[in-house]
C-alpha positions as CSV (number, residue, x, y, z in Angstrom):
1,M,2.6,-12.0,-12.9
2,I,-1.0,-12.1,-11.6
3,L,-1.1,-15.9,-12.1
4,K,2.1,-16.3,-10.1
5,I,0.7,-14.2,-7.3
6,V,-2.6,-16.1,-7.2
7,V,-0.8,-19.5,-7.1
8,I,1.5,-18.4,-4.3
9,A,-1.5,-17.1,-2.3
10,L,-3.5,-20.3,-2.8
11,I,-0.5,-22.4,-1.7
12,F,0.0,-20.3,1.4
13,A,-3.7,-20.4,2.1
14,V,-3.8,-24.2,2.1
15,L,-0.6,-24.2,4.2
16,I,-2.1,-21.8,6.8
17,I,-5.4,-23.6,7.0
18,Y,-3.5,-26.9,7.6
19,L,-1.2,-25.3,10.2
20,R,-4.1,-23.8,12.1
21,T,-5.3,-27.3,12.9
22,I,-1.8,-28.3,14.2
23,N,-0.3,-25.2,15.7
24,S,-1.8,-21.7,15.6
25,E,1.5,-20.0,16.2
26,L,3.0,-21.6,13.1
27,A,-0.1,-20.5,11.2
28,I,0.6,-16.9,12.2
29,L,4.2,-17.2,11.2
30,A,3.1,-18.7,7.8
31,S,0.7,-15.9,7.4
32,I,3.4,-13.3,8.0
33,A,5.8,-15.2,5.6
34,S,3.1,-15.3,2.9
35,S,2.5,-11.6,3.2
36,V,6.2,-10.8,3.0
37,F,6.7,-13.3,0.1
38,L,3.8,-11.7,-1.9
39,L,5.1,-8.2,-1.2
40,I,8.6,-9.2,-2.5
41,T,7.0,-10.8,-5.6
42,V,5.1,-7.6,-6.4
43,I,8.0,-5.2,-5.7
44,D,9.6,-6.4,-9.0
45,G,6.8,-4.6,-10.9
46,L,7.3,-1.3,-9.2
47,G,9.9,-0.2,-11.8
48,E,7.1,0.0,-14.3
49,V,5.1,2.3,-12.0
50,F,8.0,4.6,-11.5
51,S,8.6,4.8,-15.3
52,L,4.9,5.6,-15.7
53,Y,5.1,8.5,-13.3
54,E,8.2,9.7,-15.1
55,R,6.3,9.6,-18.4
56,I,3.4,11.4,-16.9
57,S,5.7,14.1,-15.5
58,Q,7.2,14.6,-19.0
59,I,3.9,14.7,-20.8
60,S,1.8,16.8,-18.3
61,S,2.3,20.2,-16.9
62,L,2.3,18.8,-13.4
63,S,5.4,19.6,-11.4
64,E,7.7,16.8,-10.5
65,S,7.1,17.6,-6.8
66,S,3.4,17.1,-7.3
67,L,3.9,13.7,-8.9
68,K,6.3,12.7,-6.0
69,I,3.6,13.6,-3.5
70,I,1.0,11.6,-5.5
71,L,3.4,8.6,-5.5
72,K,4.0,9.0,-1.7
73,V,0.3,9.2,-1.0
74,T,-0.3,6.0,-3.1
75,A,2.6,4.2,-1.4
76,V,1.4,5.2,2.1
77,S,-2.2,4.1,1.4
78,Y,-1.1,0.7,0.1
79,L,1.4,0.2,3.0
80,I,-1.2,1.1,5.6
81,E,-3.8,-1.2,4.1
82,F,-1.3,-4.0,3.9
83,S,-0.2,-3.5,7.5
84,A,-3.7,-3.0,8.9
85,S,-4.8,-6.3,7.3
86,I,-1.9,-8.1,9.0
87,V,-2.6,-6.5,12.3
88,E,-6.3,-7.4,12.0
89,E,-5.3,-11.0,11.1
90,F,-3.6,-11.2,14.5
91,G,-7.1,-10.4,16.0
92,L,-6.3,-6.8,16.8
93,K,-9.1,-5.1,14.9
94,S,-9.1,-2.0,17.1
95,L,-5.4,-1.5,16.5
96,A,-5.8,-2.0,12.8
97,D,-8.6,0.7,12.7
98,K,-6.3,3.1,14.5
99,L,-3.5,2.3,12.1
100,V,-5.8,3.1,9.2
101,F,-6.9,6.4,10.9
102,A,-3.2,7.3,11.4
103,G,-2.5,6.5,7.7
104,K,-5.3,8.9,6.7
105,I,-3.8,11.7,8.7
106,V,-0.4,11.1,7.1
107,I,-2.0,11.2,3.7
108,I,-3.7,14.5,4.5
109,L,-0.3,15.9,5.7
110,L,1.4,14.7,2.6
111,A,-1.3,16.3,0.4
112,V,-1.1,19.7,2.0
113,P,1.2,21.2,-0.7
114,I,-1.2,20.0,-3.5
115,I,-4.2,21.4,-1.6
116,E,-2.4,24.7,-1.3
117,S,-1.6,24.7,-5.0
118,V,-5.3,24.1,-5.8
119,F,-6.4,27.0,-3.6
120,T,-3.7,29.3,-5.2
121,I,-5.1,28.4,-8.7
122,I,-8.7,29.0,-7.6
123,E,-7.6,32.3,-6.0
124,G,-5.9,33.4,-9.2
125,L,-9.1,32.6,-11.2
126,L,-11.3,34.8,-8.9
């Protein structure tokens, strides 16, 4: 799978560099298309990730809700990083930085139940 991703990325990179010399708008569209194409290529592997989380849930004493939160936090972090890099590629670094900041706040909000659980466990130990 990684070889397929690398080859696709290299082909799109050459195409984007070539299009920049001809028409910058087409280069931007090719950049977006490459991002979407790579994302679709990787989505096929997400089934393995979900099965891993299911196995961890069965093996560990972690609750299913905690694992769902961890999965959501992971998904949000990757989605924000991916989106911010596209926005930055458009030349909007300031907006990309704000997007990353907003993503961090969302991650904190998603993690509140886990943080509460940790403090409850600590309180029980004291």
